[in-house]
N, C-alpha and C positions, 0 to 999 in steps of 0.2 A: 397629443391633443385629439385623440380619437379619430373621427373621420373628417373633422372640420379643419380646413387649412387656415392657419393663423400666421400673419406676417408682422413682425416687429421691426421697424426701421428706426435706427438710432443715429441722430446727428449729435455732434459733440464738439466742445472746445478742446483744443489740444491740452492734454494733461488732466482732463476732467474725469477720466476713468471710464469712458464710453465702451472701450473694448473689454475691460474687466467686467463691466456690467453685463455686456452681451454674453460673456462666457458663464457668468453666474446664472443668468436666465436660461442659457442652453442646458445647464445641468438640471435646473429645477423643472423645466418644461419639456425637456427632451426634444429640443428643436436645434437644428444645426446652425452655427454661425458662419456667415460668409463675409470675409474681409479681404485679406491678401489672396485667398483662394481664387478670387475672381480674376486675378492676373493670369493664372494658368488656363482658366475656362475661357477668358476673352481671347487669349492667344490661339486656343484651339478653334474658337468660333471664327476668328479673322484669318487664320492661316499664317500669321506672323510667328516667328520664333519667340518662345516665351522669354528668352534672355533679354529681348528688347523691352518687354514689359517690366522685367525684373530690374533692369538698369534704370528705367524711368522711375521706378518705385524707390530705388536706392537714392536717387537724386532728391526725392521728396523727403526721405528719412533724414538725409544730411541737412536739409533746410528746415527741419523740425515740422514737416508737414507730412503726416503718415497716411494721408488719403491717396487715392489712385489718381494722379494728375495726368490728364490726357494731353495737356500742353507739353509736359516733359516728354511724353511718349512721342508726340508729333516731332519734337526736336530730335529725339533719338533716332526715329525713322528717317527723318530728313537728312541727318548727318551721314547715314549709311547709304541711302538710296537717292538722295537729292531732294530738292524742295518740291512742294505741290504733289507729293505722292498720295497723301491721305490727310483729310481735314478733321477738325475737331468734331464737326457734326456727325461724320461717319463713325468716328471712334465712340461717340456717345451712343450712336445707334447700336454698335456692337455690344457695348456694356448693357444697354437696355434689353437687348435680345437675350443675353445671358441671364439677367436678373428675372425677366419675365418667364423664361423657360424653367428656371428653378422654382419660382413661385407657383407655376402651373401644376407642379408635381408633388410639392411637399410644403410643410410649414417652414418658415425661414426667419432668421434674424440677420438683417443686413446692417452693416456699420458704414455710414456715410454713403458716398457715391450717388446721391440724389435718388436713392431707392424709394423714398416716400413719394416723390413726384412720379417716378417711373411706374409705380404701382398705385397711382391715384384712383384708378377705376376698379381696383380689386376690392372685394368685400373683406371684412375681418382684418383690417390693417390698423395697427397702432403706431403712430408716428411720435417719436420721443426726441426731445433735445436735452442734453446733459451739459450743465455748466458747473463751474466750481470757482471758489475764491482763488485769486492769483497765487497766494502763498502755497496753497495746496497743489495747484497745478505745477508750480515750480518744483515742489518736493517730489511729486510723483514722477515728473520727467527725469529728475536727478536720480531717483531710486530705480526706475524701470528703463530709462533711456540711455544710461551711461554706456552701454555696449553698442548703441546704435549711432550716437552722435560723436563725431570726432572732437577731442579736446573739450568736452563738456565741462570737465572739472576746472578748466581755466577761465570759464565764462562766469562773471559775477551775476547776481540775481537781477540787477537792473538791466543788464544786456540780455539775459535770458528772457525776462519779461517782454522785452522788445521783440525778440525772435518769436516767442509764442504768439504775440499779437499779430505779427506779420504773417505767420502761418495761418492764423484764423482769418485774416483778411483775404488770403488766397482761397480758402475754403468758401468764404462768403461770396467772393466774386464768381467762382465756378458755379456755386449753387444758384446764385441769382441769374446767371447767364442762361442756364438750362431749365430752371424751374419757374422763373419769373416770380419767385417768392423771395422773402427776406430771410436769410440764414440767421437762426437764433431768435427770431421774433416769435412771440407767443402765438400769433395768428397763423403761423406756418405749420404748427404742430398740434397734436391732441393733448400732449402732456409735456410740460417743461419742469425739470428737476435740478436742484442744486445738490451735487454730491457732497459738498462741504457741510451742508445742513443735515442731510438725511443719511450720509454714508452710502457706500456702494451697495452694501447688503440691504440697507433700508430702501434705496431706490428700487432694487430688485423686488422687494416685498410689495412696494406700491404698485409696480407694473404688473406683478403676478396677480394681485387682487383685482386690479383694473381689468385685466384680461378675463379673469374668472367671472367677474360681475357683468361685464359687457357682452361676452361672447358665449357664455354657458349658463 
């Protein structure tokens, strides 16, 4: 993206293909994606062992919530070091510092983690939310998540839909707590896309054109 720093922040329903979209945009625009890589960076920033972050992330994976849950991290730290060691506000500050540091030095694509709010004062940001029809979300989780979720094959579609919606409610709660905005609501983003309607490649093309028209 030449000398101008561009930041794409992607919020997404579970199973809507937000991470797939981020990687397609990364290839097309030559911008690095940050998702689980933030675990290592946040651990380095905080001084905590990265295994604690990894264990917290595994708990989210098993509950069908692939975002970086600081509540899970707090529980993991407390179980090892005792309660009241570190609070959610401090953990959010650690995350924010990592995201801002990256955004200060390079163009970025962030998946979730309230990056749109954290970078709210940065120029050249595009905040996107990706949704999808429930049948497509279920199909994507089954095809891509079978290695991540225990006994996924034994869960019927009705129960899986319940779990996906539960995971989305957790994301919405976290986003609302720290951003004071409504997760998934059009007014919280610049662009809302349905990957069932446009396809992941189609969503990438829309965003790519938007970036080109708006910033160049």
